[in-house]
Backbone bond lengths (Angstrom), bond angles and torsions (degrees), N, CA, C in turn:
res aa  C-N    CA-C-N  psi(-1)  N-CA   C-N-CA  omega(-1)  CA-C   N-CA-C  phi
1 M - - - 1.527 - - 1.525 112.94 -
2 T 1.243 123.13 139.98 1.429 126.67 173.94 1.582 106.95 -83.27
3 K 1.244 119.14 130.63 1.416 126.20 178.84 1.564 111.54 -76.77
4 L 1.306 110.76 143.41 1.487 121.23 178.66 1.511 106.02 -100.48
5 S 1.411 122.88 118.01 1.393 122.31 164.01 1.454 109.88 -113.26
6 V 1.346 117.00 132.30 1.429 128.10 -174.12 1.485 107.57 -88.51
7 N 1.266 116.35 120.28 1.487 123.50 168.20 1.494 111.51 -81.10
8 I 1.289 118.86 119.40 1.504 122.05 -167.53 1.510 107.65 -109.39
9 N 1.377 121.04 14.61 1.400 125.18 176.84 1.643 111.12 -51.62
10 K 1.390 112.36 -45.83 1.501 112.91 -170.30 1.611 108.92 -70.80
11 I 1.286 114.87 -16.51 1.500 115.20 173.20 1.418 116.05 -71.58
12 A 1.381 110.81 -35.03 1.452 119.92 174.61 1.563 113.37 -73.46
13 T 1.340 116.20 -31.75 1.508 118.30 171.74 1.457 110.57 -66.71
14 L 1.337 122.48 -40.36 1.440 120.02 178.73 1.564 110.55 -67.09
15 R 1.336 118.01 -40.79 1.441 120.98 176.80 1.591 107.39 -53.47
16 N 1.271 111.36 -61.33 1.540 118.70 -174.90 1.429 114.43 -56.58
17 S 1.182 120.74 -23.11 1.532 126.09 177.16 1.420 114.90 -63.44
18 R 1.346 116.69 -17.94 1.519 120.51 -174.01 1.452 107.11 -129.41
19 G 1.341 124.41 -8.22 1.329 129.15 -164.57 1.587 117.54 66.62
20 G 1.199 117.40 -174.10 1.536 113.02 -179.86 1.433 111.19 78.39
21 D 1.343 117.68 -151.81 1.604 124.70 -176.27 1.370 106.70 -135.00
22 V 1.278 129.42 39.66 1.454 126.84 -178.00 1.485 103.23 -129.22
23 P 1.328 118.58 121.70 1.428 130.88 -8.27 1.555 114.03 -71.01
24 N 1.234 123.34 147.88 1.488 128.54 179.73 1.492 111.83 -75.46
25 V 1.293 117.95 116.83 1.453 122.56 -171.92 1.554 109.77 -68.87
26 V 1.298 114.91 -37.54 1.486 116.32 -177.93 1.532 106.76 -72.12
27 Q 1.309 121.91 -39.29 1.518 120.79 178.20 1.467 110.84 -65.06
28 F 1.303 121.98 -39.64 1.517 126.76 179.45 1.559 103.99 -58.74
29 A 1.388 117.27 -50.72 1.465 121.82 -178.20 1.592 106.29 -56.35
30 K 1.258 121.27 -50.50 1.474 122.36 177.82 1.435 113.27 -57.34
31 D 1.373 116.75 -40.16 1.490 120.99 -177.76 1.560 111.36 -66.68
32 V 1.313 115.70 -45.59 1.473 116.39 -178.20 1.519 110.53 -66.34
33 Q 1.247 118.10 -35.70 1.494 118.15 171.21 1.492 111.27 -54.02
34 R 1.368 113.14 -58.06 1.484 124.67 178.43 1.485 109.29 -45.03
35 F 1.352 119.66 -41.69 1.388 125.80 -174.25 1.581 115.80 -74.44
36 G 1.335 108.91 -16.07 1.520 117.46 178.02 1.437 114.27 122.45
37 A 1.276 121.10 -5.72 1.477 122.02 175.40 1.588 111.37 -54.17
38 E 1.308 117.52 135.17 1.511 119.51 179.14 1.502 116.56 -93.27
39 G 1.199 118.29 8.52 1.447 122.09 -176.49 1.652 107.63 -171.87
40 V 1.351 112.91 157.80 1.376 124.08 169.98 1.485 108.96 -127.30
41 T 1.467 115.77 133.04 1.408 119.15 -178.89 1.554 105.80 -121.18
42 I 1.347 113.69 142.04 1.509 121.30 167.36 1.425 110.08 -128.19
43 H 1.336 113.86 158.42 1.597 119.46 177.57 1.402 104.27 -137.47
44 P 1.271 121.40 84.90 1.497 123.52 175.66 1.612 110.69 -74.81
45 R 1.367 111.69 133.74 1.471 116.22 176.82 1.450 111.14 -105.33
46 P 1.292 119.40 165.88 1.524 118.13 -177.39 1.563 113.51 -65.18
47 D 1.258 122.73 -21.47 1.384 127.27 178.49 1.518 114.16 -84.73
48 E 1.419 113.57 -16.76 1.404 123.05 179.30 1.540 113.49 56.44
49 R 1.368 111.30 43.17 1.472 119.34 -171.91 1.557 110.02 -78.97
50 H 1.303 112.47 -16.87 1.544 115.42 168.62 1.580 109.38 -126.89
51 I 1.388 112.36 -92.07 1.494 116.14 -179.67 1.545 106.43 -70.90
52 R 1.289 115.89 129.01 1.466 119.57 174.77 1.542 110.91 -93.39
53 Y 1.306 117.91 164.08 1.420 123.60 -178.87 1.638 108.32 -60.39
54 Q 1.295 111.80 -44.59 1.493 117.36 178.11 1.591 112.47 -53.93
55 D 1.307 112.36 -42.64 1.550 118.95 177.62 1.497 107.58 -55.69
56 A 1.342 120.19 -39.61 1.444 120.01 -178.43 1.531 107.39 -67.43
57 R 1.199 121.59 -36.33 1.508 120.37 177.07 1.527 109.02 -75.09
58 D 1.165 124.66 -36.48 1.490 128.07 -175.61 1.505 105.20 -67.50
59 L 1.363 121.32 -35.12 1.372 123.66 -175.36 1.515 115.84 -79.86
60 K 1.354 116.81 -12.18 1.360 120.60 -176.59 1.436 118.51 -54.28
61 S 1.406 108.83 -49.80 1.457 117.36 -179.43 1.533 117.13 -76.98
62 E 1.415 117.22 -2.25 1.396 118.61 -171.77 1.476 111.93 -115.58
63 V 1.467 114.81 -14.53 1.411 117.30 179.22 1.639 110.45 -93.93
64 Y 1.247 110.65 103.88 1.525 116.28 -178.52 1.553 114.25 -97.07
65 T 1.225 112.40 -4.68 1.630 115.67 171.27 1.422 100.50 -98.66
66 E 1.432 118.45 -146.67 1.523 120.08 -166.18 1.526 103.96 -89.91
67 Y 1.228 113.62 135.29 1.667 119.90 -178.36 1.557 101.96 -108.96
68 N 1.320 109.43 120.05 1.556 110.40 -177.11 1.622 98.44 -123.51
69 I 1.431 114.30 129.06 1.379 119.89 171.93 1.593 110.51 -116.41
70 E 1.328 109.34 119.65 1.563 114.89 -177.65 1.534 108.67 -97.36
71 G 1.304 113.78 154.17 1.535 115.91 166.93 1.528 109.11 158.93
72 N 1.319 110.93 171.53 1.487 122.73 176.69 1.637 108.95 -69.11
73 P 1.208 119.33 130.01 1.389 117.78 -176.01 1.503 112.81 -83.98
74 I 1.316 116.70 70.08 1.533 124.81 173.93 1.415 102.07 -87.46
75 P 1.427 119.14 164.79 1.372 122.64 -174.79 1.574 114.96 -50.37
76 S 1.422 119.54 -49.32 1.292 122.33 -176.46 1.625 112.92 -63.27
77 F 1.233 115.55 -31.10 1.391 120.53 173.97 1.534 119.22 -69.71
78 I 1.441 111.40 -39.10 1.333 119.00 173.63 1.634 109.30 -60.25
79 D 1.261 111.51 -49.30 1.494 117.75 -176.98 1.569 110.69 -60.86
80 L 1.237 115.38 -38.07 1.415 121.24 177.15 1.593 108.30 -63.99
81 V 1.275 119.94 -53.08 1.404 121.11 -177.87 1.531 110.78 -58.67
82 L 1.259 117.68 -47.00 1.522 125.87 -178.67 1.526 107.06 -57.77
83 S 1.213 119.73 -34.55 1.474 123.85 -173.35 1.536 110.99 -79.80
84 V 1.409 112.00 -38.33 1.485 118.98 -176.71 1.484 112.80 -82.87
85 K 1.401 114.74 -38.11 1.377 125.02 -171.07 1.572 117.97 49.41
86 P 1.335 108.34 66.30 1.496 112.80 174.96 1.526 114.83 -58.65
87 T 1.263 112.70 -178.87 1.534 118.96 173.00 1.564 105.27 -76.90
88 Q 1.224 121.46 -35.54 1.547 125.49 -178.33 1.529 109.49 -147.88
89 V 1.208 116.64 150.05 1.278 132.49 169.34 1.516 114.84 -115.87
90 T 1.275 122.54 120.59 1.384 122.08 -179.34 1.567 113.75 -111.52
91 L 1.332 116.57 114.18 1.381 118.42 -171.36 1.535 116.07 -85.68
92 V 1.296 121.54 126.95 1.390 129.83 -168.74 1.576 110.05 -134.92
93 P 1.418 112.10 122.48 1.412 116.61 -171.28 1.541 114.16 -78.72
94 D 1.330 118.58 54.58 1.433 118.41 -173.09 1.540 113.82 -75.47
95 A 1.381 110.59 137.05 1.510 114.88 172.45 1.622 105.65 -81.65
96 E 1.325 114.90 150.00 1.453 113.57 -176.39 1.494 119.41 -62.52
97 D 1.282 113.11 -17.37 1.536 115.02 -176.57 1.576 116.17 -102.03
98 V 1.290 114.15 4.99 1.541 116.46 -178.03 1.571 109.08 -81.24
99 I 1.358 108.99 144.01 1.500 115.12 178.09 1.517 111.88 -62.88
100 T 1.312 112.24 -49.54 1.482 123.01 177.37 1.461 107.99 -141.56
101 S 1.380 114.82 172.28 1.432 122.99 -173.16 1.612 99.31 -69.97
102 N 1.466 105.50 136.03 1.464 114.69 179.42 1.547 121.10 -137.12
103 A 1.349 111.03 18.27 1.383 119.35 171.76 1.503 117.67 -168.31
104 G 1.289 119.80 152.63 1.505 118.55 177.69 1.534 112.97 -90.75
105 W 1.366 117.80 178.45 1.358 119.16 -178.96 1.513 113.52 -76.48
106 D 1.360 119.01 147.47 1.370 124.75 165.16 1.542 104.87 -85.53
107 T 1.342 114.37 89.58 1.412 116.99 -169.51 1.592 112.09 -77.04
108 V 1.272 114.11 -9.29 1.545 115.44 172.05 1.617 111.02 -82.85
109 K 1.316 112.75 -42.21 1.443 119.86 -177.97 1.583 111.32 -67.24
110 H 1.343 115.36 -44.25 1.494 125.17 176.78 1.413 118.79 -89.06
111 R 1.289 119.52 4.73 1.384 122.66 -171.89 1.566 113.23 -42.78
112 D 1.339 122.98 -51.39 1.405 125.65 -170.99 1.489 106.80 -65.72
113 F 1.323 121.46 -41.45 1.418 125.04 179.78 1.486 113.57 -65.97
114 L 1.381 118.84 -37.73 1.471 124.10 176.40 1.441 109.41 -67.92
115 V 1.354 117.82 -45.27 1.472 119.60 179.84 1.458 109.68 -51.47
116 D 1.382 119.67 -53.35 1.439 119.98 -173.78 1.611 111.37 -64.61
117 V 1.304 119.37 -40.04 1.389 121.58 179.87 1.572 108.99 -67.29
118 I 1.224 124.54 -42.88 1.434 125.97 -177.83 1.487 111.37 -69.84
119 K 1.420 114.34 -38.05 1.439 114.02 179.26 1.602 110.58 -60.07
120 E 1.344 111.96 -40.24 1.462 114.73 -176.62 1.548 116.32 -66.24
121 F 1.425 110.48 -35.91 1.455 117.55 175.76 1.496 112.12 -67.08
122 R 1.384 118.67 -44.66 1.355 124.47 -177.72 1.534 111.03 -61.06
123 Q 1.349 112.54 -45.55 1.494 117.80 175.37 1.564 115.72 -46.57
124 H 1.350 111.28 -28.31 1.447 113.42 177.76 1.424 116.01 -105.89
125 G 1.352 118.71 22.23 1.420 123.61 170.53 1.422 118.35 83.22
126 I 1.440 115.88 12.42 1.397 121.21 -177.04 1.485 111.75 -99.50
127 R 1.402 113.72 127.29 1.484 116.89 -176.10 1.457 108.01 -75.96
128 T 1.314 123.12 143.85 1.439 130.98 -169.36 1.463 113.99 -116.66
129 S 1.352 119.28 141.25 1.355 122.02 175.98 1.595 107.65 -141.23
130 I 1.382 112.68 149.07 1.460 116.04 179.34 1.500 112.61 -113.50
131 F 1.237 121.97 130.69 1.528 124.50 173.79 1.567 109.73 -74.48
132 V 1.270 112.92 121.94 1.492 121.89 -175.69 1.482 116.31 -137.02
133 D 1.317 113.77 151.54 1.435 122.13 177.92 1.506 100.29 -82.70
134 P 1.416 113.47 156.30 1.487 118.32 -178.77 1.600 110.98 -80.67
135 V 1.317 109.82 78.65 1.437 121.12 -179.72 1.479 114.36 -137.40
136 L 1.360 113.54 117.50 1.510 115.13 -167.69 1.476 119.33 -47.12
137 K 1.424 112.74 -44.86 1.368 115.47 179.68 1.491 117.82 -68.87
138 Q 1.254 118.12 -12.81 1.638 123.91 170.51 1.466 105.28 -82.38
139 I 1.280 120.88 -28.79 1.592 117.54 178.02 1.579 103.10 -71.30
140 E 1.249 116.27 -47.26 1.532 121.22 -176.01 1.658 103.96 -59.69
141 G 1.282 119.37 -48.62 1.386 119.82 175.13 1.515 117.43 -59.81
142 A 1.286 114.40 -32.31 1.467 118.76 172.19 1.509 115.56 -61.80
143 K 1.290 113.10 -43.07 1.408 120.65 176.88 1.548 113.40 -53.93
144 A 1.378 112.63 -40.92 1.459 118.22 -178.18 1.461 114.50 -71.56
145 T 1.279 117.54 -12.34 1.501 120.27 -179.02 1.521 111.87 -82.06
146 G 1.393 115.15 -20.51 1.437 116.21 -175.28 1.497 116.23 93.67
147 T 1.307 113.57 7.92 1.541 117.29 178.38 1.324 114.10 -63.26
148 D 1.287 124.11 161.56 1.453 123.58 171.24 1.566 115.30 -93.79
149 R 1.255 111.12 -29.49 1.543 115.96 176.64 1.494 112.39 -142.84
150 I 1.328 113.56 163.09 1.485 119.09 166.97 1.632 106.55 -112.91
151 E 1.360 110.06 156.37 1.418 116.55 166.96 1.580 111.45 -112.92
152 L 1.227 121.73 115.49 1.413 124.26 179.73 1.468 111.33 -68.47
153 Y 1.288 122.35 125.49 1.530 127.45 172.69 1.303 112.17 -74.96
154 T 1.353 122.39 105.12 1.454 124.09 -167.53 1.552 118.04 -99.99
155 E 1.322 116.13 13.73 1.462 118.65 -175.39 1.574 106.39 -62.93
156 S 1.119 126.20 -45.51 1.401 125.23 -178.07 1.465 115.47 -67.25
157 F 1.332 116.38 -35.79 1.537 116.64 165.79 1.477 115.34 -56.71
158 A 1.423 113.55 -48.03 1.413 118.90 178.49 1.497 118.26 -53.15
159 H 1.274 113.03 -50.63 1.425 125.66 178.42 1.548 112.03 -59.14
160 Q 1.279 116.10 -50.81 1.472 119.16 175.89 1.462 112.65 -62.69
161 Y 1.191 116.81 -48.63 1.539 123.88 176.88 1.492 110.12 -48.61
162 G 1.300 117.50 -50.21 1.395 124.43 177.99 1.561 112.20 -56.48
163 L 1.276 115.39 -28.99 1.509 116.02 -175.60 1.634 109.30 -96.43
164 G 1.337 113.47 4.95 1.403 121.49 174.72 1.488 114.92 99.05
165 N 1.240 118.59 7.71 1.569 122.95 -170.33 1.550 104.17 -95.42
166 K 1.347 120.25 91.23 1.395 119.85 172.69 1.413 120.49 -72.73
167 E 1.268 115.87 -12.53 1.459 124.72 177.57 1.531 110.91 -68.40
168 A 1.273 115.40 -18.76 1.358 119.60 -175.68 1.591 114.47 -62.56
169 V 1.311 111.68 -20.61 1.520 121.87 178.13 1.516 111.29 -68.31
170 K 1.266 120.65 -23.93 1.483 124.96 -171.59 1.486 114.22 -61.09
171 P 1.329 126.84 -45.09 1.317 119.97 176.01 1.476 115.93 -63.96
172 Y 1.324 120.31 -27.34 1.493 125.81 174.04 1.564 110.36 -71.83
173 A 1.308 113.44 -36.51 1.522 113.22 179.20 1.592 112.24 -72.43
174 A 1.307 117.37 -32.65 1.395 125.91 -179.46 1.635 104.94 -70.37
175 C 1.350 118.72 -46.53 1.379 117.37 177.22 1.476 117.34 -66.37
176 A 1.393 116.30 -35.13 1.513 117.91 171.84 1.561 114.88 -62.94
177 E 1.308 113.21 -37.98 1.439 116.95 175.86 1.399 111.65 -58.22
178 L 1.314 116.94 -48.02 1.410 125.01 -171.82 1.617 106.99 -67.90
179 A 1.390 115.49 -36.92 1.419 117.50 -178.52 1.438 112.73 -71.95
180 N 1.451 116.33 -33.86 1.428 120.78 171.66 1.623 114.83 -58.34
181 T 1.333 107.08 -40.49 1.528 112.15 179.08 1.419 116.26 -70.24
182 L 1.443 113.38 -28.58 1.488 117.16 173.69 1.524 119.56 -88.65
183 G 1.434 108.12 6.16 1.419 109.74 177.76 1.498 116.52 82.30
184 L 1.326 117.77 13.23 1.481 121.51 -179.59 1.628 105.15 -97.24
185 G 1.367 111.53 138.34 1.464 116.24 169.46 1.541 111.27 -73.64
186 V 1.265 117.36 154.48 1.410 122.20 -173.56 1.567 109.98 -121.62
187 N 1.338 116.68 110.85 1.536 123.55 164.04 1.497 110.77 -106.96
188 A 1.354 113.82 169.57 1.514 115.24 -176.28 1.588 99.91 -152.29
189 G 1.412 110.62 152.74 1.510 117.46 173.87 1.531 108.77 -175.82
190 H 1.366 110.27 154.44 1.453 124.60 175.08 1.468 112.83 116.19
191 D 1.380 110.74 104.11 1.488 117.83 -176.82 1.438 117.40 73.93
192 L 1.389 125.77 2.64 1.294 121.52 171.51 1.481 113.93 -65.86
193 S 1.444 118.46 149.79 1.325 117.20 -173.94 1.547 109.12 -153.69
194 L 1.363 121.08 -176.59 1.388 123.29 177.55 1.457 111.24 -63.18
195 D 1.248 124.70 -27.63 1.455 133.65 179.25 1.542 108.83 -69.49
196 N 1.206 117.66 -40.64 1.536 113.78 -167.47 1.530 112.54 -115.66
197 I 1.350 114.69 -15.05 1.505 119.59 -167.68 1.556 113.73 -62.84
198 R 1.216 125.72 -33.45 1.363 130.22 -178.49 1.567 105.49 -69.32
199 F 1.296 116.69 -58.70 1.554 119.64 178.11 1.511 111.94 -48.31
200 F 1.369 113.44 -49.72 1.465 117.30 178.86 1.494 113.33 -55.96
201 K 1.334 116.40 -56.43 1.455 121.36 -177.17 1.641 109.35 -58.98
202 D 1.289 121.04 -34.06 1.420 123.46 -175.82 1.434 111.16 -70.07
203 N 1.370 115.63 -20.73 1.520 117.94 -172.30 1.539 110.13 -117.29
204 I 1.314 115.30 13.08 1.478 113.63 175.35 1.508 111.09 -125.28
205 P 1.365 111.54 107.97 1.545 119.76 -172.69 1.507 110.80 -64.87
206 G 1.394 112.09 133.61 1.477 115.19 -178.15 1.432 122.18 63.37
207 L 1.343 116.80 33.91 1.480 120.68 178.32 1.447 107.46 -78.49
208 L 1.422 112.15 121.37 1.506 120.68 -175.11 1.467 114.94 -89.80
209 E 1.377 113.99 -41.19 1.516 116.56 -172.99 1.539 104.72 -156.33
210 V 1.330 111.48 145.58 1.496 123.46 168.26 1.503 109.41 -117.48
211 S 1.252 120.13 136.53 1.435 122.63 168.54 1.619 107.62 -108.02
212 I 1.444 112.09 127.97 1.382 120.76 -179.04 1.425 110.31 -136.15
213 G 1.237 113.04 130.65 1.414 118.02 179.01 1.641 116.01 -130.10
214 H 1.358 115.61 -65.51 1.374 116.38 -169.80 1.510 113.19 -64.31
215 A 1.309 122.99 -37.31 1.425 128.87 174.52 1.613 113.74 -67.12
216 L 1.271 110.00 -41.51 1.473 119.16 179.14 1.586 109.81 -64.84
217 V 1.236 118.94 -47.02 1.455 125.38 172.59 1.546 112.07 -57.02
218 A 1.291 113.38 -53.43 1.548 117.57 -177.58 1.505 111.48 -65.68
219 E 1.382 117.14 -31.98 1.439 113.87 178.16 1.382 111.27 -76.80
220 S 1.408 121.04 -24.27 1.492 124.47 -176.26 1.522 109.04 -72.39
221 L 1.342 121.15 -22.60 1.367 123.57 176.54 1.583 115.16 -58.76
222 Y 1.366 112.38 -30.84 1.431 122.87 178.48 1.489 112.35 -91.86
223 L 1.252 113.41 -46.99 1.503 121.93 -167.11 1.428 119.53 -111.38
224 G 1.401 114.70 1.03 1.544 119.24 177.28 1.451 111.57 81.44
225 V 1.439 115.90 140.85 1.504 120.88 -174.28 1.529 107.89 -62.73
226 E 1.372 117.37 -55.45 1.444 116.43 -176.14 1.490 114.52 -54.06
227 N 1.311 115.63 -43.88 1.535 118.35 -179.45 1.573 106.91 -64.44
228 V 1.177 121.32 -42.54 1.513 121.37 -175.36 1.489 108.89 -67.05
229 I 1.267 121.19 -43.79 1.494 125.61 176.87 1.520 107.58 -51.15
230 Q 1.392 111.86 -50.80 1.420 114.94 -178.33 1.494 111.84 -61.86
231 M 1.309 120.10 -37.90 1.491 122.28 179.88 1.550 109.74 -67.36
232 Y 1.347 120.24 -36.37 1.388 117.80 176.59 1.620 113.19 -67.65
233 L 1.359 110.36 -41.51 1.565 112.62 179.19 1.554 107.24 -65.59
234 G 1.226 126.96 -32.55 1.368 124.56 177.06 1.431 113.23 -69.19
235 K 1.378 122.27 -30.27 1.396 124.94 -179.07 1.551 109.34 -83.28
236 L 1.315 114.82 -24.40 1.467 118.62 179.49 1.522 118.38 -90.12
237 S 1.388 112.90 -2.04 1.517 119.22 -171.84 1.592 106.68 -81.68
């Protein structure tokens, strides 16, 4: 079964829009785990416009499933991850001014940098994953960095699937097959939803984990958080 990790960034965005502590990020993380989610994902950015660095620290004692921290490995992020020691760190090459993640790593061009960062995290017992586009040479490049896993950037799939193009899953399937051959674990995330998750999961061999936030929170406005999590778990089983 593919694990569901709930990205709670949008809950922090809602909280920050009014100040104060409503909705409470830590309580939401506790609730999604109680409802059956098998992981909690956060993606702090340098400007802390949604998840704050303090949130990452506050969540440490409350996430008893898998704790995944995503982000660009700038010095402050590296320090945060090393202090919190989550289950997994997912490296994402975010520019500071992007609204949301919009590209995977060039694992060939940035190989030496990624090797150094990954080595440091692994020395502290933290599983590593690299956010990548569905390109075979990037999977091969990821293997050379020493990472444990890759996370397939699924925005293109989600967009094309919404247009009726089911062939859009093929590059992802090919990359997953290569990753499996190379001994890399396969995660995925970005714009996955109740509409497309079962098709994606059924076509991606060895899919270990999906990280879903924006769609899950939006769907929960109509269907309820506990119900939506159960719907995802059913589609991922």
